[in-house]
C-alpha positions in Angstrom: 89.9 72.1 -145.7 86.7 72.7 -143.6 83.4 72.6 -145.0 80.3 74.7 -143.6 78.3 71.7 -143.9 78.5 68.5 -142.1 79.4 65.4 -145.0 77.6 62.0 -144.3 80.1 59.4 -145.1 79.1 58.2 -148.9 76.9 61.0 -149.9 77.6 63.9 -151.8 76.6 67.2 -150.5 73.3 68.4 -151.5 74.1 70.3 -154.1 76.1 67.6 -156.0 73.5 65.0 -155.6 71.2 63.8 -158.5 67.9 65.3 -157.7 65.8 62.2 -158.4 62.2 63.5 -157.7 62.8 66.3 -160.2 64.1 63.2 -163.0 61.0 61.3 -161.6 58.4 64.2 -161.8 59.9 64.7 -165.6 59.0 61.3 -166.6 55.7 61.5 -165.1 54.7 64.5 -167.0 52.6 64.3 -170.2 53.2 67.3 -171.6 56.0 66.5 -173.9 53.7 64.3 -175.9 50.5 66.5 -175.7 52.4 69.3 -177.1 53.8 66.7 -179.9 50.0 66.0 -180.6 48.9 69.5 -180.9 51.4 70.1 -183.2 50.5 67.0 -185.8 46.8 68.2 -185.4 48.4 72.0 -186.3 50.2 70.8 -189.4 47.1 68.9 -190.3 44.9 71.9 -190.2 47.3 73.8 -192.0 47.2 71.3 -195.2 43.8 70.9 -194.8 43.5 74.8 -195.0 46.0 75.0 -198.3 44.3 72.6 -199.8 41.0 74.2 -199.0 42.2 77.9 -200.7 43.7 76.3 -203.8 40.8 74.5 -204.3 38.4 77.8 -203.9 41.4 79.8 -205.9 41.2 78.0 -208.5 37.5 77.8 -208.8 37.2 81.4 -207.7 39.9 82.1 -210.5 37.5 80.4 -213.5 34.6 82.5 -212.6 36.1 85.6 -212.3 37.5 84.7 -216.0 34.3 84.1 -217.7 32.8 87.1 -216.1 35.5 89.2 -217.1 35.1 87.5 -220.9 31.5 87.8 -220.6 31.8 91.6 -219.8 33.2 93.4 -223.0 34.9 96.6 -222.7 32.8 99.1 -224.9 
């Protein structure tokens, strides 16, 4: 079987060689940890927003109830 590429003894052809440069670059990049940090910050912001909306909702419910009971339909 003739291969169009010359194979050096002991080395697989370039298509079969693991690309170590890409692996090293992937491990050096900090995109993954940064994405996780942003996800944690987003989760905390959502929790704070839900707590604030709940507190404002109950306070406004009490205000509207007192105003509604103060206004008597004629």
